[in-house]
N, C-alpha and C positions, 0 to 999 in steps of 0.2 A: 408421478414416479421420480425418483432421485437418480441422477447420473453423475455422482461425484467424481469417479475415476476419469470419465470421458471429459468432463469440464476441466479437471485439473490438468490433464495431458494437453488439451487444447490451449489452455492459458500458458502452460509451460512452454509450448513450442512457439506460440506467437510472440512471446516475450523475448525469445532469443533474437538478437540483432541479425538480420539476414537481408541480403540484396542479391541480385543477379551478379555472378562472378565472385560473390562473397558468401558462400554457403558452408564454409568449413565448420563453424560452430554447431549449426543444426545437423549437419551430416554426421558429426561425431556422436551426438546424442541419439540420432536415429539408428546408427549402427549398433550402439549398445542395446537399444530396445529390441532390435531384430535378433541379436545374438541371444538375449534373454528369452526370446520366444522359441529358440531352438533352430533358428535359421543359419544357413551357411551364407556368409556375407563377404562380398568383395567390393572394391571400388575401382573403377576404370580410370583411364588417363584423359578423359574428356576435359577436365579442368585445365590441364597443362596445354592442351591443344587450342583452347579458346581464351587463354589468359586469365583463368579463374583460379581459385584456391582449393577447389574440391572437384572430384569427379562424380559421375553417376554412381549411385549405390545399386548393386545387383545382389539380390538375396534369393535364396531358395529355401522354402519350407518343405522338407521332405514328406512325401506321402506314399501311398501304395503305388508300386510301379505298374500295376495292371489298370490303373484308373487314369483318365485323361488329365493332363496338366493344364493349369490355367494361369493367366497372366494378369497382374494388376499394376497400375502405375499412377503416381502423383508427382508433382514437382516441388522442389524444396525452396526455390527462390520466390521473390515477391517484386511487385512493381516498386518504383522509387518511394522510399520512406526514410524518416530520420533515424531509423534504427532503434528507437525506443518506443515500442508500442505498449500501451497500457490497456489491458482488457478489462471491460466492465461487465460483470456477470449479472444478468437480470432474470433470475430463475422464474419469478412470478410472471414475467412477460415472455418467457420462453425464448430469450435471445441473449446473445453476447455481442457487445459492440466495443469499439475503442472509446477513448475519452473524448472523441470528437476532434482531436488534433492530428490524427494520422489515419491511415487505412487500418483495418483490423488484421488482415493477413489470413482470413478464412480461405482465400485463394492463395495457396492451396493447402493450408494446414488442415483444413477439414478432410481433404482426401488422405493425407498422411495418417490422421487419427482414425479415420474410418477403416482403413486397411489394417492397421495395428489392432484395433478393437475387434474387427471381424475374425482375425486369426485367433485372438484370445478366446472369443466365444466358441469357436470350433474346438479349440483345445480343451476348454472347460467341459464341453459336452462329450468329448472323446469320440466325436463322429469320424467316420471314414472319409478320406479325401485323397485326391491325387497330389502330385507335386504342385505347390503354389510358387510361382515365380514373380518377383517384385522388382520394379525399377523405380527408384526415387531419383528423378532427373534434376540436372542443374540448368540454369540459363534458359528456362522455358519462356519467360516473359520478354526476352530480347531476341526472339526469332527461333525458338525450339532448338537452340544450338546444342544442348546436351543430348537430347534424343537423337539428333542427326548423327552424332558421333558414337552412339551406342551400337555395339556389335550385336545385331539381332540373331546372328547365327548361334549365339550362346543360349538362346531360348529354345526349349523343347515345345513350349506352348504354341499353338497355331491361332488361338483366339484369346481375347482379353478385354479388359475394361479400364478406361481412363477416368479416374475420379477427379474431375477438374471442370465442372460445369456449374454455373450459377442457376438458381431457381429451385423450385420445390422438388423434394425427393420423389422419384417416380418419373422424372424427365430423363429421357434417353436421347442423346444427340447421335443420329445415324449418318449425318452428312455435314461436311465442313468445306469451305471454299479453298481454292488456290489463292495464294497471295504473292503479289509482285511489289517490290519497292522501286521507286523511280527517282533517280538522282538527276537533277536538271541544273546545268551551269549556264548562266546567261552572261555573255561578255559584251559590255557596252563600251563607252569611251568617256574618260574623265575630262572635266574642264572646270574652270572656276564658275561657281554657280551664280555669282553676282556680276562678274566682268564679261564672261563669254558663255552663258548657258547654251546658246544655240550651237556651239561647237562640240557640245557633249552629246552622248547617247545614254540615257538613263536606263540602266539595266533593271532597276526596280519597276519602272513603268512598263518595260517590255514584258517582264514576267507577269505583271498584274493584268495587262491587256490580254496576254495569251490565256491566262487562267480564266478571265471573264468570258472568253469565247468557248469554254469547255463546260460541259455539265459536270456537276460534282455532287457528292452525297450518294443517294440511292439512284443509280442509273436505270435499274430495272429490278424486278423482284429477286433476282439472283446475283446482281452485280453492284458493287459500290466503289467509290473512289474518295480520296481525301488528300488535299494539299495541307500537310501538317506542320512543316517547318520551313522557315525562310530566314536566310542570313545574308546581309549585304550592307554596303555603305560604310563610309569612314567619317564623314563630317557633313554638317548641313550646308557648308559652303563649297562642297565638291559634288559635281554630278556623279552619281554612283556608276562605276564602270564594271561591277561584278556582283552577281547575286547567285546564291545556291538555294535551290528549292528541293525539298524532299517530300515526296508524295507516295501514296500507295494505291493499289487497286486490287479488289478481290472479286472472285466470281466462281460459281459452280459450273460454269460453261466455258471451256477453254477458247472456243471460237469467239464468243462474245467478249471475253477478256482481251484477246488479241486484237479484235476490231477497235476496242477503246484505246488500247496502247498505241496502235497505229494512228488513230485520230489525234491523240495527244502529241505524238511526235510531229505530225504534219502541222498541227496548229502552232506549236512553238517555233518550228522552223520557218514557217511562213510569216509569222509575226516578227521574228527576229530579222528576217530579210526586209520586211516592210520598214523597219526602223533603222536599218543599217547596223544591226547587231549580229552576234554569232551565238550559237547555242550548241551545247553538247548534252546528250541524253543517254543515260545508262539504265537499263532495266535489269533488276536482279531478282532471280527466282528465290523465294523464301521457302515455300512448301507447296505441295500438290494437294488437290481436293481429294476427298474420299466419300464414298456413298455405299452404305451397307443396306441391302434391301430389308424391308420390314419383316419379311418372313424368314430371314436368315436365322439359323440356330443360335448364334451369339445373342440375338435380340430375344429369341424365344426363351432362352435360359434366364435372362435377366427379368423378363416379363413374369415367368413362373415364380421367381424368387420374390418379386415385388408383390405378387398376389398373396404369397404366403405371409407377408408381413402387413397385409391389408393396405397397400399403397396403390393408388391409381397410376396407370401407365400413360405417359404422354410422349410420343415420339416427335422430335423436332429437328428441323434443319438449322444448323448453327451458322452464325455470321462471323465467328472468330476462328482462329486456328488453335490447335492443341497438339500435344505430343502424339495424339492418335493419327494426325495427318502423316507424321513421319513413320510410325509403326505400320500403318496400313500400306503406305508406299513401299515399305520394305518387306511386305508379305505377311505381317501379323494382323489378322482381321480383328478390329476392336471398335468399340463405340464409347461415347462419353456418358458418364453418369453424373447427374446433379447431386449435390451433397447438402442442399438446404441453406445456402448463403445467398445474399442479395446485395444490390448496390455496389457491385464489385469495382475495385480500383478507386474508391472514393472514401472520404472521411465518414460517410453514412453507412459503410459496409456493416452488415450484421449477419450473424449465424444463428439459426434455430437450434436450440439445444436438443429438443426431441428428435428433430430430423438428423442431427449429427449422430446420435445414438442409433437411430433406426438405420442409418446408412451402414454402420458396422454390422447390424443384423442382416442387411442386404448382402454385404460381402460374404458373411458366414453362410447364408443360404445358397449363394452362387457356388461357393467352395464345396459345400456338401452335395450339391446337385449331381456331381459326376458319379456319385456312388448310389444314386437313387434311380 
């Protein structure tokens, strides 16, 4: 089967330079596409609030007022990239890749394309549907900042779908963890490293010893941690007197997460005291976990739609966050849908062409389901 329009739109959108806080160019293109579909389109002030150049796009595709409204969302930004992505279409291999020098940007251009294509398929068929509400968010990749600032009171929909999951089409993510970021400041004592090293307290060593005393990685089936960034030191001949460490911890269980955070604080404080150093620790809440039961109507609707397009259903627990964490927290029940991309956030990222088209079909079937 040929999917020229879907391929062309995907390539068009990934080619637009785009970063978190720099979504203006792609936002303008998407707004034009939504207007062309007959949507009422607005842009909020989230960009100004977070220091970006574009806000969240909120669109409404009007339908029958007696039918249930539904909500779909994808994000516009991408992880760090040079801004010049070259898409390589390999139709015979059923995949689109980058040229190997950058990410592809299927996360989350595939979600944007699937939603647009889904609406076009419904319009072409002339099928009955309720209002379809769409949010294309900004700054998702840097902590769900756009979604956090979206006013959900503007939504009539009570349920929806976040098209922002890697893996094979048919995968539904019904659960995602709480995430906390941890900022650790270690204060040692500087001294000349050659003349009087014994008079110094090396903050790098203090931090390293504390980290070595803590579990890291997968702490349990539902909890993870990672020490991801460390900054410190001025020169090799100066005992380092200050280090900043940025870490994160995620869990599907609030008590388990709290227990780990308390252990981390105690370990760093005790280690600092042991070496004669000081430590400051700040824990920041990024987003809360969500859990939608497998027998919930929002999953049943997606399952029925997947069955109609002959796709197997797989319900998974997610390890990362998505805008769905924020929307669920604010009272809009939603789950994540995979769109057929893999190797996310790497130069090996790839998108299945057939699954990208089928994901548009999935959106169309979900939209039509309210009239069936």
